[in-house]
C-alpha positions as CSV (number, residue, x, y, z in Angstrom):
1,X,11.2,-65.0,-92.2
2,X,9.0,-62.5,-90.3
3,X,10.9,-63.3,-87.1
4,X,14.2,-62.6,-88.8
5,X,13.0,-59.3,-90.0
6,X,11.8,-58.3,-86.5
7,X,15.1,-59.5,-85.0
8,X,17.2,-57.4,-87.4
9,X,15.0,-54.4,-86.6
10,X,15.7,-54.9,-82.9
11,X,19.4,-55.3,-83.5
12,X,19.5,-52.1,-85.4
13,X,17.6,-50.3,-82.6
14,X,20.2,-51.6,-80.1
15,X,23.0,-50.3,-82.3
16,X,21.3,-46.9,-82.5
17,X,21.1,-46.7,-78.7
18,X,24.8,-47.7,-78.5
19,X,25.7,-44.9,-80.9
20,X,23.6,-42.4,-79.0
21,X,25.4,-43.5,-75.8
22,X,28.7,-42.2,-77.4
23,X,27.3,-38.7,-77.4
24,X,29.0,-37.5,-80.6
25,X,27.3,-34.2,-81.2
26,X,30.3,-32.5,-82.9
27,X,33.1,-33.5,-85.3
28,X,35.5,-32.5,-82.6
29,X,34.4,-35.5,-80.5
30,X,35.7,-37.7,-83.4
31,X,39.2,-36.6,-82.5
32,X,38.9,-39.1,-79.7
33,X,40.1,-42.4,-81.4
34,X,37.9,-44.6,-79.2
35,X,34.8,-42.7,-80.2
36,X,35.9,-42.5,-83.9
37,X,36.5,-46.3,-84.2
38,X,33.6,-47.3,-82.0
39,X,31.1,-45.1,-83.9
40,X,32.4,-46.2,-87.3
41,X,32.0,-49.9,-86.4
42,X,28.5,-49.3,-85.0
43,X,27.5,-47.4,-88.1
44,X,28.9,-50.2,-90.3
45,X,26.9,-52.8,-88.3
46,X,23.7,-50.7,-88.6
47,X,24.1,-50.3,-92.3
48,X,24.9,-54.0,-92.9
49,X,21.9,-55.1,-90.9
50,X,19.7,-52.4,-92.6
51,X,20.6,-53.8,-96.0
52,X,19.9,-57.4,-94.9
53,X,16.6,-56.2,-93.5
54,X,15.6,-54.6,-96.8
55,X,16.5,-57.7,-98.7
56,X,14.5,-59.9,-96.2
57,X,11.5,-57.6,-96.8
58,X,11.9,-58.0,-100.5
59,X,11.9,-61.8,-100.1
60,X,9.0,-61.7,-97.6
61,X,6.7,-59.9,-100.0
62,X,8.2,-61.7,-103.0
63,X,8.8,-58.3,-104.7
64,X,11.9,-59.0,-106.9
65,X,15.5,-60.1,-106.5
66,X,18.0,-57.3,-105.7
67,X,21.5,-57.8,-107.2
68,X,23.1,-54.9,-105.3
69,X,22.5,-53.0,-102.1
70,X,21.4,-50.0,-104.1
71,X,18.9,-52.1,-105.9
72,X,17.2,-53.1,-102.6
73,X,16.0,-49.6,-102.2
74,X,15.2,-49.1,-105.8
75,X,12.8,-52.1,-105.6
76,X,11.3,-50.9,-102.3
77,X,10.7,-47.4,-103.7
78,X,9.3,-48.8,-107.0
79,X,6.9,-51.0,-105.0
80,X,5.9,-48.0,-102.8
81,X,7.4,-49.4,-99.6
82,X,9.6,-46.3,-99.2
83,X,9.4,-42.8,-100.6
84,X,11.6,-41.4,-103.4
85,X,13.4,-39.3,-100.7
86,X,14.0,-42.4,-98.6
87,X,15.5,-44.2,-101.7
88,X,17.7,-41.2,-102.4
89,X,18.9,-41.2,-98.8
90,X,19.5,-45.0,-99.0
91,X,21.5,-44.5,-102.2
92,X,23.9,-42.2,-100.3
93,X,24.3,-44.5,-97.4
94,X,25.0,-47.4,-99.7
95,X,27.9,-45.4,-101.2
96,X,29.2,-44.5,-97.7
97,X,28.8,-48.1,-96.5
98,X,30.8,-49.4,-99.5
99,X,33.5,-46.8,-98.7
100,X,33.6,-48.1,-95.1
101,X,33.9,-51.7,-96.4
102,X,36.5,-51.2,-99.1
103,X,38.3,-47.9,-98.2
104,X,38.1,-47.7,-94.5
105,X,41.3,-45.7,-94.1
106,X,39.8,-43.0,-96.4
107,X,36.7,-42.3,-94.4
108,X,36.8,-38.7,-93.4
109,X,35.5,-37.3,-90.1
110,X,33.0,-35.3,-92.2
111,X,31.6,-38.4,-93.8
112,X,31.4,-40.2,-90.5
113,X,29.8,-37.3,-88.8
114,X,27.3,-37.0,-91.7
115,X,26.3,-40.6,-91.1
116,X,26.1,-40.2,-87.3
117,X,23.7,-37.2,-87.8
118,X,21.5,-38.9,-90.4
119,X,21.5,-42.4,-89.1
120,X,18.2,-41.8,-87.4
121,X,16.6,-41.8,-90.8
122,X,17.3,-45.5,-91.0
123,X,15.0,-46.1,-88.0
124,X,12.3,-44.0,-89.6
125,X,12.5,-46.1,-92.8
126,X,12.6,-49.3,-90.7
127,X,9.5,-48.3,-88.8
128,X,7.6,-47.9,-92.2
129,X,8.8,-51.3,-93.4
130,X,8.0,-53.1,-90.1
131,X,4.5,-51.6,-90.2
132,X,4.0,-53.2,-93.6
133,X,5.3,-56.5,-92.3
134,X,3.1,-56.5,-89.2
135,X,0.0,-55.8,-91.4
136,X,0.6,-59.2,-93.1
137,X,-0.8,-61.1,-90.1
């Protein structure tokens, strides 16, 4: 299980580099359809893997059973794996991920750009979680 956690972490790191490569530093750059669709799929992949990673960590430490994506981060916050601010951030990205999954055509450039700008927070949270996993040796 630990190997799967580390592999998910590395996959997310790769996606983050791919997103950075697109150089989307303004909403105007999302007018380019290739950048819009490429960035939205990369974001979707990051978020899906992030949620799987969170669930794997819950299993690894035998913390609880999450029934929803949002619950993953409630459990991690309750067990002091992430901060309250991290959990609040994760709640927002769960909402946006679900919108990507179920209402893709309704994603606004503002919402996509918000995620692009804040997606680095995912790596910060992952780093905290991976540190906890590595201490379990």
